[in-house]
Backbone of each chain as nested JSON, in Angstrom:
{
  "chains": [
    {"id": "A", "residues": [
      {"number": 1, "name": "MET", "atoms": {"N": [0.845, -1.2, 0.0], "CA": [0.0, 0.0, 0.0], "C": [0.893, 1.268, 0.0]}},
      {"number": 2, "name": "ILE", "atoms": {"N": [1.888, 1.251, 0.914], "CA": [2.781, 2.411, 1.005], "C": [3.558, 2.539, -0.295]}},
      {"number": 3, "name": "ASP", "atoms": {"N": [3.964, 1.387, -0.852], "CA": [4.708, 1.428, -2.114], "C": [3.85, 2.038, -3.207]}},
      {"number": 4, "name": "MET", "atoms": {"N": [2.578, 1.632, -3.258], "CA": [1.663, 2.173, -4.283], "C": [1.548, 3.678, -4.118]}},
      {"number": 5, "name": "LEU", "atoms": {"N": [1.385, 4.118, -2.88], "CA": [1.208, 5.56, -2.619], "C": [2.471, 6.321, -3.016]}},
      {"number": 6, "name": "SER", "atoms": {"N": [3.644, 5.719, -2.729], "CA": [4.878, 6.467, -3.06], "C": [5.044, 6.536, -4.574]}},
      {"number": 7, "name": "TYR", "atoms": {"N": [4.721, 5.455, -5.289], "CA": [4.84, 5.531, -6.755], "C": [3.802, 6.487, -7.324]}},
      {"number": 8, "name": "PHE", "atoms": {"N": [2.628, 6.561, -6.671], "CA": [1.594, 7.503, -7.132], "C": [2.103, 8.933, -6.977]}},
      {"number": 9, "name": "CYS", "atoms": {"N": [2.749, 9.242, -5.809], "CA": [3.265, 10.605, -5.59], "C": [4.375, 10.918, -6.58]}},
      {"number": 10, "name": "ILE", "atoms": {"N": [5.29, 9.948, -6.789], "CA": [6.407, 10.212, -7.702], "C": [5.888, 10.381, -9.129]}},
      {"number": 11, "name": "GLY", "atoms": {"N": [4.927, 9.514, -9.513], "CA": [4.359, 9.631, -10.868], "C": [3.667, 10.969, -11.055]}},
      {"number": 12, "name": "GLY", "atoms": {"N": [2.906, 11.385, -10.035], "CA": [2.229, 12.678, -10.117], "C": [3.219, 13.811, -10.24]}},
      {"number": 13, "name": "GLY", "atoms": {"N": [4.328, 13.708, -9.505], "CA": [5.346, 14.759, -9.587], "C": [5.95, 14.849, -10.967]}},
      {"number": 14, "name": "ILE", "atoms": {"N": [6.183, 13.691, -11.592], "CA": [6.786, 13.706, -12.936], "C": [5.791, 14.265, -13.952]}},
      {"number": 15, "name": "ILE", "atoms": {"N": [4.5, 13.959, -13.783], "CA": [3.488, 14.537, -14.685], "C": [3.464, 16.053, -14.533]}},
      {"number": 16, "name": "PHE", "atoms": {"N": [3.557, 16.517, -13.281], "CA": [3.628, 17.963, -13.025], "C": [4.832, 18.563, -13.758]}},
      {"number": 17, "name": "TRP", "atoms": {"N": [5.973, 17.861, -13.669], "CA": [7.173, 18.362, -14.34], "C": [6.929, 18.557, -15.824]}},
      {"number": 18, "name": "PHE", "atoms": {"N": [6.373, 17.5, -16.473], "CA": [6.172, 17.607, -17.923], "C": [5.146, 18.699, -18.23]}},
      {"number": 19, "name": "TRP", "atoms": {"N": [4.112, 18.788, -17.363], "CA": [3.066, 19.795, -17.619], "C": [3.657, 21.2, -17.571]}},
      {"number": 20, "name": "GLY", "atoms": {"N": [4.617, 21.49, -16.659], "CA": [5.17, 22.808, -16.507], "C": [6.292, 23.088, -17.472]}},
      {"number": 21, "name": "THR", "atoms": {"N": [6.926, 22.008, -17.962], "CA": [8.111, 22.265, -18.791], "C": [7.77, 22.394, -20.26]}},
      {"number": 22, "name": "LEU", "atoms": {"N": [6.694, 21.734, -20.714], "CA": [6.391, 21.77, -22.151], "C": [6.119, 23.176, -22.679]}},
      {"number": 23, "name": "PRO", "atoms": {"N": [5.402, 24.075, -21.897], "CA": [5.228, 25.427, -22.44], "C": [6.537, 26.159, -22.715]}},
      {"number": 24, "name": "LEU", "atoms": {"N": [7.635, 25.675, -22.123], "CA": [8.918, 26.36, -22.371], "C": [9.249, 26.399, -23.861]}},
      {"number": 25, "name": "LEU", "atoms": {"N": [8.785, 25.389, -24.59], "CA": [9.144, 25.31, -26.008], "C": [8.26, 26.227, -26.848]}},
      {"number": 26, "name": "GLY", "atoms": {"N": [7.175, 26.79, -26.24], "CA": [6.243, 27.608, -27.021], "C": [6.773, 29.022, -27.2]}},
      {"number": 27, "name": "LYS", "atoms": {"N": [5.883, 29.891, -27.709], "CA": [6.3, 31.272, -28.0], "C": [5.689, 32.258, -27.004]}},
      {"number": 28, "name": "ARG", "atoms": {"N": [5.261, 31.775, -25.827], "CA": [4.582, 32.677, -24.892], "C": [5.575, 33.614, -24.217]}},
      {"number": 29, "name": "SER", "atoms": {"N": [5.058, 34.519, -23.391], "CA": [5.945, 35.508, -22.742], "C": [6.714, 34.843, -21.612]}},
      {"number": 30, "name": "VAL", "atoms": {"N": [7.748, 35.555, -21.133], "CA": [8.614, 34.996, -20.075], "C": [7.786, 34.756, -18.819]}},
      {"number": 31, "name": "LEU", "atoms": {"N": [6.898, 35.71, -18.489], "CA": [6.158, 35.581, -17.221], "C": [5.186, 34.404, -17.264]}},
      {"number": 32, "name": "PHE", "atoms": {"N": [4.602, 34.147, -18.438], "CA": [3.68, 33.001, -18.529], "C": [4.439, 31.706, -18.296]}},
      {"number": 33, "name": "LYS", "atoms": {"N": [5.603, 31.602, -18.97], "CA": [6.418, 30.393, -18.816], "C": [6.906, 30.262, -17.387]}},
      {"number": 34, "name": "LEU", "atoms": {"N": [7.28, 31.398, -16.805], "CA": [7.821, 31.364, -15.442], "C": [6.771, 30.873, -14.457]}},
      {"number": 35, "name": "HIS", "atoms": {"N": [5.53, 31.321, -14.681], "CA": [4.486, 30.912, -13.736], "C": [4.28, 29.408, -13.784]}},
      {"number": 36, "name": "SER", "atoms": {"N": [4.057, 28.866, -14.984], "CA": [3.778, 27.418, -15.052], "C": [5.002, 26.628, -14.635]}},
      {"number": 37, "name": "LEU", "atoms": {"N": [6.196, 27.169, -14.931], "CA": [7.415, 26.423, -14.599], "C": [7.652, 26.39, -13.098]}},
      {"number": 38, "name": "SER", "atoms": {"N": [7.49, 27.562, -12.44], "CA": [7.836, 27.554, -11.003], "C": [6.795, 26.791, -10.212]}},
      {"number": 39, "name": "VAL", "atoms": {"N": [5.52, 26.866, -10.656], "CA": [4.499, 26.084, -9.942], "C": [4.778, 24.594, -10.112]}},
      {"number": 40, "name": "SER", "atoms": {"N": [5.041, 24.189, -11.346], "CA": [5.189, 22.744, -11.588], "C": [6.477, 22.216, -10.99]}},
      {"number": 41, "name": "ASP", "atoms": {"N": [7.577, 23.023, -11.111], "CA": [8.837, 22.54, -10.545], "C": [8.726, 22.393, -9.046]}},
      {"number": 42, "name": "THR", "atoms": {"N": [8.127, 23.386, -8.39], "CA": [8.078, 23.336, -6.932], "C": [7.149, 22.228, -6.463]}},
      {"number": 43, "name": "LEU", "atoms": {"N": [5.924, 22.225, -6.949], "CA": [4.961, 21.225, -6.461], "C": [5.338, 19.829, -6.936]}},
      {"number": 44, "name": "GLY", "atoms": {"N": [5.777, 19.723, -8.195], "CA": [6.164, 18.41, -8.698], "C": [7.323, 17.834, -7.925]}},
      {"number": 45, "name": "SER", "atoms": {"N": [8.321, 18.674, -7.655], "CA": [9.487, 18.187, -6.915], "C": [9.103, 17.823, -5.493]}},
      {"number": 46, "name": "MET", "atoms": {"N": [8.189, 18.611, -4.891], "CA": [7.795, 18.271, -3.52], "C": [7.03, 16.948, -3.498]}},
      {"number": 47, "name": "ALA", "atoms": {"N": [6.22, 16.684, -4.536], "CA": [5.513, 15.389, -4.593], "C": [6.524, 14.259, -4.752]}},
      {"number": 48, "name": "ILE", "atoms": {"N": [7.556, 14.472, -5.555], "CA": [8.564, 13.421, -5.756], "C": [9.295, 13.153, -4.448]}},
      {"number": 49, "name": "VAL", "atoms": {"N": [9.667, 14.235, -3.736], "CA": [10.406, 14.035, -2.476], "C": [9.516, 13.344, -1.445]}},
      {"number": 50, "name": "PHE", "atoms": {"N": [8.233, 13.691, -1.441], "CA": [7.322, 13.016, -0.501], "C": [7.21, 11.536, -0.846]}},
      {"number": 51, "name": "GLY", "atoms": {"N": [7.185, 11.228, -2.153], "CA": [7.176, 9.823, -2.566], "C": [8.439, 9.116, -2.107]}},
      {"number": 52, "name": "LEU", "atoms": {"N": [9.579, 9.808, -2.201], "CA": [10.845, 9.205, -1.747], "C": [10.816, 9.01, -0.233]}},
      {"number": 53, "name": "LEU", "atoms": {"N": [10.174, 9.969, 0.446], "CA": [10.087, 9.873, 1.915], "C": [9.318, 8.626, 2.316]}},
      {"number": 54, "name": "LEU", "atoms": {"N": [8.255, 8.315, 1.572], "CA": [7.488, 7.109, 1.88], "C": [8.312, 5.864, 1.589]}},
      {"number": 55, "name": "LYS", "atoms": {"N": [9.175, 5.995, 0.593], "CA": [9.944, 4.806, 0.185], "C": [11.089, 4.551, 1.144]}},
      {"number": 56, "name": "LEU", "atoms": {"N": [11.727, 5.62, 1.657], "CA": [12.906, 5.434, 2.492], "C": [12.777, 6.278, 3.752]}},
      {"number": 57, "name": "PRO", "atoms": {"N": [11.978, 5.858, 4.726], "CA": [11.756, 6.698, 5.914], "C": [13.033, 6.923, 6.723]}},
      {"number": 58, "name": "SER", "atoms": {"N": [14.052, 6.062, 6.555], "CA": [15.24, 6.205, 7.411], "C": [15.958, 7.516, 7.111]}},
      {"number": 59, "name": "GLU", "atoms": {"N": [15.77, 8.065, 5.896], "CA": [16.486, 9.288, 5.534], "C": [15.566, 10.506, 5.662]}},
      {"number": 60, "name": "TRP", "atoms": {"N": [14.666, 10.456, 6.665], "CA": [13.63, 11.474, 6.706], "C": [14.181, 12.871, 6.967]}},
      {"number": 61, "name": "GLN", "atoms": {"N": [15.252, 12.985, 7.763], "CA": [15.718, 14.357, 8.061], "C": [16.121, 15.07, 6.775]}},
      {"number": 62, "name": "LEU", "atoms": {"N": [16.877, 14.354, 5.939], "CA": [17.395, 14.989, 4.723], "C": [16.267, 15.299, 3.747]}},
      {"number": 63, "name": "LEU", "atoms": {"N": [15.306, 14.394, 3.648], "CA": [14.236, 14.603, 2.666], "C": [13.316, 15.731, 3.116]}},
      {"number": 64, "name": "ILE", "atoms": {"N": [13.118, 15.877, 4.414], "CA": [12.283, 16.999, 4.884], "C": [13.033, 18.298, 4.675]}},
      {"number": 65, "name": "LEU", "atoms": {"N": [14.368, 18.267, 4.865], "CA": [15.171, 19.47, 4.583], "C": [15.066, 19.821, 3.103]}},
      {"number": 66, "name": "ALA", "atoms": {"N": [15.053, 18.809, 2.24], "CA": [14.929, 19.073, 0.796], "C": [13.565, 19.671, 0.492]}},
      {"number": 67, "name": "ILE", "atoms": {"N": [12.504, 19.187, 1.147], "CA": [11.164, 19.743, 0.909], "C": [11.12, 21.197, 1.346]}},
      {"number": 68, "name": "ILE", "atoms": {"N": [11.701, 21.493, 2.525], "CA": [11.665, 22.873, 3.026], "C": [12.464, 23.777, 2.101]}},
      {"number": 69, "name": "SER", "atoms": {"N": [13.659, 23.329, 1.689], "CA": [14.467, 24.227, 0.844], "C": [13.828, 24.367, -0.532]}},
      {"number": 70, "name": "LEU", "atoms": {"N": [13.128, 23.331, -1.0], "CA": [12.396, 23.473, -2.265], "C": [11.31, 24.531, -2.123]}},
      {"number": 71, "name": "ALA", "atoms": {"N": [10.553, 24.427, -1.029], "CA": [9.415, 25.342, -0.867], "C": [9.911, 26.776, -0.787]}},
      {"number": 72, "name": "ILE", "atoms": {"N": [11.051, 26.979, -0.091], "CA": [11.516, 28.359, 0.092], "C": [12.247, 28.834, -1.151]}},
      {"number": 73, "name": "TRP", "atoms": {"N": [13.255, 28.068, -1.564], "CA": [14.135, 28.596, -2.598], "C": [13.486, 28.676, -3.962]}},
      {"number": 74, "name": "ASN", "atoms": {"N": [12.729, 27.643, -4.338], "CA": [12.143, 27.688, -5.681], "C": [11.12, 28.799, -5.794]}},
      {"number": 75, "name": "THR", "atoms": {"N": [10.341, 28.985, -4.711], "CA": [9.341, 30.051, -4.746], "C": [10.031, 31.401, -4.837]}},
      {"number": 76, "name": "MET", "atoms": {"N": [11.082, 31.575, -4.026], "CA": [11.813, 32.845, -4.011], "C": [12.463, 33.1, -5.374]}},
      {"number": 77, "name": "LEU", "atoms": {"N": [13.013, 32.036, -5.97], "CA": [13.658, 32.216, -7.278], "C": [12.632, 32.62, -8.324]}},
      {"number": 78, "name": "GLY", "atoms": {"N": [11.455, 32.011, -8.28], "CA": [10.416, 32.399, -9.231], "C": [10.056, 33.855, -9.078]}},
      {"number": 79, "name": "TYR", "atoms": {"N": [9.968, 34.331, -7.818], "CA": [9.623, 35.735, -7.596], "C": [10.73, 36.658, -8.106]}},
      {"number": 80, "name": "VAL", "atoms": {"N": [11.98, 36.314, -7.798], "CA": [13.094, 37.181, -8.2], "C": [13.19, 37.241, -9.719]}},
      {"number": 81, "name": "LEU", "atoms": {"N": [13.04, 36.081, -10.384], "CA": [13.112, 36.089, -11.854], "C": [11.97, 36.916, -12.431]}},
      {"number": 82, "name": "ALA", "atoms": {"N": [10.768, 36.796, -11.838], "CA": [9.628, 37.583, -12.345], "C": [9.896, 39.064, -12.159]}},
      {"number": 83, "name": "TYR", "atoms": {"N": [10.433, 39.425, -10.976], "CA": [10.706, 40.838, -10.708], "C": [11.746, 41.377, -11.693]}},
      {"number": 84, "name": "CYS", "atoms": {"N": [12.822, 40.617, -11.893], "CA": [13.897, 41.112, -12.76], "C": [13.458, 41.111, -14.217]}},
      {"number": 85, "name": "ALA", "atoms": {"N": [12.721, 40.091, -14.642], "CA": [12.345, 40.007, -16.058], "C": [11.251, 41.013, -16.378]}},
      {"number": 86, "name": "SER", "atoms": {"N": [10.333, 41.25, -15.437], "CA": [9.211, 42.149, -15.762], "C": [9.709, 43.58, -15.8]}},
      {"number": 87, "name": "SER", "atoms": {"N": [10.634, 43.973, -14.93], "CA": [11.119, 45.358, -14.986], "C": [11.884, 45.552, -16.273]}},
      {"number": 88, "name": "GLN", "atoms": {"N": [12.366, 44.453, -16.87], "CA": [13.078, 44.542, -18.145], "C": [12.098, 44.888, -19.252]}},
      {"number": 89, "name": "GLU", "atoms": {"N": [10.885, 44.263, -19.222], "CA": [9.929, 44.457, -20.319], "C": [9.307, 45.844, -20.23]}},
      {"number": 90, "name": "ASP", "atoms": {"N": [9.348, 46.492, -19.025], "CA": [8.718, 47.819, -18.923], "C": [9.554, 48.875, -19.63]}},
      {"number": 91, "name": "LEU", "atoms": {"N": [10.861, 48.595, -19.876], "CA": [11.734, 49.668, -20.428], "C": [11.33, 50.049, -21.831]}}
    ]},
    {"id": "B", "residues": [
      {"number": 1, "name": "MET", "atoms": {"N": [12.29, -2.725, -6.282], "CA": [12.353, -1.286, -6.068], "C": [13.286, -0.654, -7.089]}},
      {"number": 2, "name": "ASN", "atoms": {"N": [14.387, -1.375, -7.452], "CA": [15.376, -0.754, -8.309], "C": [14.86, -0.521, -9.706]}},
      {"number": 3, "name": "SER", "atoms": {"N": [14.18, -1.55, -10.281], "CA": [13.822, -1.384, -11.698], "C": [12.833, -0.245, -11.853]}},
      {"number": 4, "name": "SER", "atoms": {"N": [11.874, -0.135, -10.917], "CA": [10.89, 0.95, -11.092], "C": [11.546, 2.298, -10.872]}},
      {"number": 5, "name": "LEU", "atoms": {"N": [12.461, 2.387, -9.878], "CA": [13.11, 3.686, -9.661], "C": [14.01, 4.03, -10.837]}},
      {"number": 6, "name": "ASN", "atoms": {"N": [14.572, 3.0, -11.507], "CA": [15.368, 3.296, -12.709], "C": [14.496, 3.886, -13.799]}},
      {"number": 7, "name": "LEU", "atoms": {"N": [13.289, 3.342, -13.941], "CA": [12.368, 3.88, -14.968], "C": [12.012, 5.324, -14.628]}},
      {"number": 8, "name": "ILE", "atoms": {"N": [11.765, 5.57, -13.327], "CA": [11.429, 6.938, -12.89], "C": [12.591, 7.865, -13.183]}},
      {"number": 9, "name": "LEU", "atoms": {"N": [13.815, 7.359, -12.95], "CA": [14.999, 8.183, -13.2], "C": [15.102, 8.554, -14.678]}},
      {"number": 10, "name": "MET", "atoms": {"N": [14.809, 7.58, -15.555], "CA": [14.897, 7.876, -16.999], "C": [13.858, 8.909, -17.387]}},
      {"number": 11, "name": "LEU", "atoms": {"N": [12.633, 8.799, -16.822], "CA": [11.591, 9.787, -17.122], "C": [12.031, 11.169, -16.663]}},
      {"number": 12, "name": "MET", "atoms": {"N": [12.681, 11.237, -15.494], "CA": [13.114, 12.534, -14.979], "C": [14.201, 13.12, -15.866]}},
      {"number": 13, "name": "ILE", "atoms": {"N": [15.072, 12.265, -16.389], "CA": [16.136, 12.772, -17.263], "C": [15.533, 13.29, -18.562]}},
      {"number": 14, "name": "VAL", "atoms": {"N": [14.501, 12.596, -19.057], "CA": [13.838, 13.088, -20.272], "C": [13.182, 14.439, -19.972]}},
      {"number": 15, "name": "ALA", "atoms": {"N": [12.576, 14.554, -18.782], "CA": [11.936, 15.826, -18.417], "C": [12.976, 16.924, -18.305]}},
      {"number": 16, "name": "MET", "atoms": {"N": [14.211, 16.565, -17.948], "CA": [15.261, 17.591, -17.827], "C": [15.808, 17.996, -19.184]}},
      {"number": 17, "name": "LEU", "atoms": {"N": [15.696, 17.124, -20.183], "CA": [16.232, 17.469, -21.504], "C": [15.445, 18.622, -22.142]}},
      {"number": 18, "name": "ILE", "atoms": {"N": [14.146, 18.738, -21.793], "CA": [13.326, 19.782, -22.435], "C": [13.857, 21.171, -22.094]}},
      {"number": 19, "name": "PRO", "atoms": {"N": [14.075, 21.52, -20.812], "CA": [14.621, 22.854, -20.557], "C": [16.028, 23.043, -21.091]}},
      {"number": 20, "name": "ILE", "atoms": {"N": [16.795, 21.961, -21.196], "CA": [18.138, 22.117, -21.782], "C": [18.003, 22.528, -23.25]}},
      {"number": 21, "name": "TYR", "atoms": {"N": [17.053, 21.885, -23.944], "CA": [16.83, 22.258, -25.354], "C": [16.294, 23.683, -25.442]}},
      {"number": 22, "name": "ALA", "atoms": {"N": [15.398, 24.031, -24.512], "CA": [14.832, 25.39, -24.522], "C": [15.923, 26.416, -24.247]}},
      {"number": 23, "name": "ALA", "atoms": {"N": [16.852, 26.102, -23.354], "CA": [17.947, 27.044, -23.056], "C": [18.835, 27.208, -24.283]}},
      {"number": 24, "name": "TRP", "atoms": {"N": [19.02, 26.132, -25.024], "CA": [19.867, 26.212, -26.218], "C": [19.191, 27.042, -27.297]}},
      {"number": 25, "name": "GLN", "atoms": {"N": [17.853, 26.934, -27.358], "CA": [17.114, 27.648, -28.403], "C": [16.897, 29.118, -28.065]}},
      {"number": 26, "name": "ALA", "atoms": {"N": [16.877, 29.454, -26.786], "CA": [16.396, 30.782, -26.383], "C": [17.376, 31.873, -26.82]}},
      {"number": 27, "name": "ASN", "atoms": {"N": [16.847, 32.985, -27.297], "CA": [17.705, 34.139, -27.614], "C": [17.699, 35.137, -26.466]}},
      {"number": 28, "name": "ASP", "atoms": {"N": [16.485, 35.323, -25.869], "CA": [16.351, 36.317, -24.8], "C": [17.038, 35.797, -23.544]}},
      {"number": 29, "name": "VAL", "atoms": {"N": [17.756, 36.68, -22.828], "CA": [18.544, 36.217, -21.678], "C": [17.619, 35.694, -20.584]}},
      {"number": 30, "name": "TRP", "atoms": {"N": [16.406, 36.284, -20.47], "CA": [15.527, 35.833, -19.386], "C": [14.928, 34.473, -19.693]}},
      {"number": 31, "name": "GLN", "atoms": {"N": [14.671, 34.198, -20.966], "CA": [14.197, 32.846, -21.32], "C": [15.275, 31.826, -20.991]}},
      {"number": 32, "name": "LYS", "atoms": {"N": [16.523, 32.208, -21.256], "CA": [17.637, 31.283, -20.981], "C": [17.776, 31.083, -19.479]}},
      {"number": 33, "name": "MET", "atoms": {"N": [17.633, 32.167, -18.703], "CA": [17.728, 32.059, -17.234], "C": [16.635, 31.15, -16.699]}},
      {"number": 34, "name": "LEU", "atoms": {"N": [15.449, 31.324, -17.254], "CA": [14.29, 30.534, -16.828], "C": [14.562, 29.051, -17.062]}},
      {"number": 35, "name": "ALA", "atoms": {"N": [15.031, 28.73, -18.256], "CA": [15.251, 27.326, -18.605], "C": [16.354, 26.73, -17.736]}},
      {"number": 36, "name": "LEU", "atoms": {"N": [17.419, 27.501, -17.524], "CA": [18.532, 26.947, -16.734], "C": [18.165, 26.834, -15.257]}},
      {"number": 37, "name": "ALA", "atoms": {"N": [17.292, 27.705, -14.767], "CA": [16.828, 27.553, -13.375], "C": [16.045, 26.257, -13.24]}},
      {"number": 38, "name": "SER", "atoms": {"N": [15.273, 25.936, -14.272], "CA": [14.516, 24.684, -14.223], "C": [15.444, 23.484, -14.283]}},
      {"number": 39, "name": "VAL", "atoms": {"N": [16.515, 23.608, -15.107], "CA": [17.469, 22.498, -15.189], "C": [18.105, 22.262, -13.827]}},
      {"number": 40, "name": "SER", "atoms": {"N": [18.434, 23.347, -13.117], "CA": [19.158, 23.162, -11.846], "C": [18.278, 22.497, -10.806]}},
      {"number": 41, "name": "SER", "atoms": {"N": [17.004, 22.895, -10.738], "CA": [16.18, 22.242, -9.697], "C": [15.863, 20.805, -10.101]}},
      {"number": 42, "name": "LYS", "atoms": {"N": [15.715, 20.544, -11.383], "CA": [15.461, 19.152, -11.801], "C": [16.697, 18.288, -11.562]}},
      {"number": 43, "name": "ALA", "atoms": {"N": [17.868, 18.849, -11.822], "CA": [19.089, 18.055, -11.611], "C": [19.237, 17.689, -10.135]}},
      {"number": 44, "name": "SER", "atoms": {"N": [18.919, 18.63, -9.26], "CA": [19.082, 18.293, -7.826], "C": [18.056, 17.249, -7.423]}},
      {"number": 45, "name": "MET", "atoms": {"N": [16.883, 17.268, -8.044], "CA": [15.904, 16.226, -7.719], "C": [16.379, 14.863, -8.196]}},
      {"number": 46, "name": "ILE", "atoms": {"N": [17.019, 14.845, -9.392], "CA": [17.524, 13.569, -9.919], "C": [18.597, 13.016, -8.997]}},
      {"number": 47, "name": "ILE", "atoms": {"N": [19.452, 13.922, -8.46], "CA": [20.495, 13.466, -7.536], "C": [19.859, 12.899, -6.275]}},
      {"number": 48, "name": "LEU", "atoms": {"N": [18.75, 13.508, -5.858], "CA": [18.073, 13.019, -4.643], "C": [17.492, 11.63, -4.88]}},
      {"number": 49, "name": "VAL", "atoms": {"N": [16.94, 11.385, -6.066], "CA": [16.377, 10.056, -6.369], "C": [17.493, 9.031, -6.408]}},
      {"number": 50, "name": "VAL", "atoms": {"N": [18.654, 9.412, -6.966], "CA": [19.792, 8.482, -6.998], "C": [20.23, 8.173, -5.58]}},
      {"number": 51, "name": "SER", "atoms": {"N": [20.174, 9.168, -4.691], "CA": [20.632, 8.919, -3.303], "C": [19.681, 7.962, -2.61]}},
      {"number": 52, "name": "VAL", "atoms": {"N": [18.4, 8.035, -2.929], "CA": [17.453, 7.08, -2.323], "C": [17.643, 5.708, -2.966]}},
      {"number": 53, "name": "LEU", "atoms": {"N": [17.923, 5.715, -4.262], "CA": [18.116, 4.438, -4.972], "C": [19.303, 3.693, -4.374]}},
      {"number": 54, "name": "ARG", "atoms": {"N": [20.394, 4.426, -4.071], "CA": [21.598, 3.777, -3.551], "C": [21.617, 3.75, -2.026]}},
      {"number": 55, "name": "ASP", "atoms": {"N": [20.594, 4.399, -1.409], "CA": [20.54, 4.506, 0.051], "C": [21.841, 5.079, 0.608]}},
      {"number": 56, "name": "ASP", "atoms": {"N": [22.261, 6.208, 0.014], "CA": [23.527, 6.813, 0.397], "C": [23.252, 8.258, 0.814]}},
      {"number": 57, "name": "TRP", "atoms": {"N": [23.528, 8.56, 2.096], "CA": [23.197, 9.881, 2.626], "C": [23.981, 10.987, 1.964]}},
      {"number": 58, "name": "MET", "atoms": {"N": [25.29, 10.693, 1.698], "CA": [26.162, 11.771, 1.234], "C": [25.672, 12.357, -0.081]}},
      {"number": 59, "name": "ILE", "atoms": {"N": [25.164, 11.481, -0.96], "CA": [24.659, 11.991, -2.242], "C": [23.425, 12.831, -1.985]}},
      {"number": 60, "name": "GLY", "atoms": {"N": [22.636, 12.45, -0.991], "CA": [21.443, 13.24, -0.656], "C": [21.801, 14.61, -0.137]}},
      {"number": 61, "name": "VAL", "atoms": {"N": [22.887, 14.686, 0.664], "CA": [23.314, 15.999, 1.175], "C": [23.763, 16.868, 0.013]}},
      {"number": 62, "name": "VAL", "atoms": {"N": [24.471, 16.27, -0.934], "CA": [24.915, 17.042, -2.108], "C": [23.704, 17.59, -2.849]}},
      {"number": 63, "name": "ALA", "atoms": {"N": [22.66, 16.767, -2.996], "CA": [21.466, 17.226, -3.732], "C": [20.821, 18.398, -3.017]}},
      {"number": 64, "name": "THR", "atoms": {"N": [20.738, 18.343, -1.688], "CA": [20.092, 19.438, -0.961], "C": [20.925, 20.703, -1.049]}},
      {"number": 65, "name": "ILE", "atoms": {"N": [22.245, 20.562, -1.019], "CA": [23.101, 21.748, -1.151], "C": [22.958, 22.344, -2.55]}},
      {"number": 66, "name": "VAL", "atoms": {"N": [22.936, 21.486, -3.564], "CA": [22.779, 21.984, -4.94], "C": [21.464, 22.745, -5.059]}},
      {"number": 67, "name": "LEU", "atoms": {"N": [20.438, 22.212, -4.406], "CA": [19.116, 22.841, -4.468], "C": [19.166, 24.248, -3.878]}},
      {"number": 68, "name": "SER", "atoms": {"N": [19.758, 24.359, -2.692], "CA": [19.728, 25.665, -2.016], "C": [20.692, 26.635, -2.674]}},
      {"number": 69, "name": "VAL", "atoms": {"N": [21.946, 26.229, -2.824], "CA": [22.961, 27.172, -3.309], "C": [22.761, 27.469, -4.783]}},
      {"number": 70, "name": "GLY", "atoms": {"N": [22.27, 26.48, -5.544], "CA": [22.059, 26.723, -6.966], "C": [21.025, 27.802, -7.191]}},
      {"number": 71, "name": "ASN", "atoms": {"N": [19.91, 27.695, -6.47], "CA": [18.867, 28.705, -6.641], "C": [19.322, 30.055, -6.128]}},
      {"number": 72, "name": "ALA", "atoms": {"N": [20.089, 30.058, -5.033], "CA": [20.58, 31.337, -4.504], "C": [21.492, 32.001, -5.532]}},
      {"number": 73, "name": "GLY", "atoms": {"N": [22.349, 31.214, -6.173], "CA": [23.241, 31.777, -7.193], "C": [22.46, 32.37, -8.348]}},
      {"number": 74, "name": "PHE", "atoms": {"N": [21.372, 31.707, -8.698], "CA": [20.556, 32.217, -9.81], "C": [19.926, 33.55, -9.45]}},
      {"number": 75, "name": "MET", "atoms": {"N": [19.514, 33.674, -8.189], "CA": [18.904, 34.941, -7.776], "C": [19.903, 36.082, -7.888]}},
      {"number": 76, "name": "ILE", "atoms": {"N": [21.131, 35.823, -7.433], "CA": [22.155, 36.878, -7.509], "C": [22.422, 37.217, -8.965]}},
      {"number": 77, "name": "LEU", "atoms": {"N": [22.483, 36.199, -9.817], "CA": [22.746, 36.457, -11.241], "C": [21.618, 37.27, -11.853]}},
      {"number": 78, "name": "ALA", "atoms": {"N": [20.383, 36.99, -11.458], "CA": [19.245, 37.739, -12.016], "C": [19.348, 39.209, -11.633]}},
      {"number": 79, "name": "HIS", "atoms": {"N": [19.693, 39.465, -10.365], "CA": [19.816, 40.868, -9.949], "C": [20.964, 41.551, -10.687]}},
      {"number": 80, "name": "LEU", "atoms": {"N": [22.068, 40.805, -10.86], "CA": [23.217, 41.388, -11.591], "C": [22.805, 41.755, -13.01]}},
      {"number": 81, "name": "LEU", "atoms": {"N": [22.103, 40.844, -13.677], "CA": [21.698, 41.115, -15.063], "C": [20.795, 42.337, -15.123]}},
      {"number": 82, "name": "LYS", "atoms": {"N": [19.918, 42.443, -14.137], "CA": [18.991, 43.584, -14.137], "C": [19.769, 44.884, -13.977]}},
      {"number": 83, "name": "ARG", "atoms": {"N": [20.756, 44.888, -13.04], "CA": [21.494, 46.128, -12.809], "C": [22.392, 46.446, -14.006]}},
      {"number": 84, "name": "MET", "atoms": {"N": [22.957, 45.432, -14.642], "CA": [23.84, 45.716, -15.783], "C": [23.057, 46.383, -16.9]}},
      {"number": 85, "name": "ASP", "atoms": {"N": [21.8, 45.97, -17.083], "CA": [21.015, 46.551, -18.191], "C": [20.586, 47.967, -17.865]}},
      {"number": 86, "name": "HIS", "atoms": {"N": [20.478, 48.292, -16.526], "CA": [20.036, 49.654, -16.166], "C": [21.18, 50.638, -16.305]}},
      {"number": 87, "name": "SER", "atoms": {"N": [22.455, 50.131, -16.11], "CA": [23.565, 51.129, -16.075], "C": [23.956, 51.507, -17.501]}}
    ]}
  ]
}
């Protein structure tokens, strides 16, 4: 049961990855791509790490640290890139 | 456990190839930054899956450091690029 749940979380995370990364190849604006990319990278990666956590509970400290740093750093990076890229388009 | 995690690893590597191709194609510096930021967080996730696959803590610590410091470096680079264009 736990194995099924962990593969479900990891599979969902990978689907999130593909969903957020495919628009990168399109012709949309930077901010549109950034939004779908940062949402999918952050949530998809957190689902993958949670799946890994279910698979290997002995390494829980490191995986929870990875989830926390994902939540903080990826979100912050998305904001900084949006701030820097959008002030560029206003010129 | 190994064969399925190997399949997951291959899927993740394929997912990482897309932003690498996008970074190669992009002309605008911000599109390139966007794609490479995605590559860095995906690469650290792949390292984390390998660390669980091999049950090796040290590789997991490397993945978490890459995750934190890589994104921090990107933020500094973004601010630098913004200031260079203003001056």
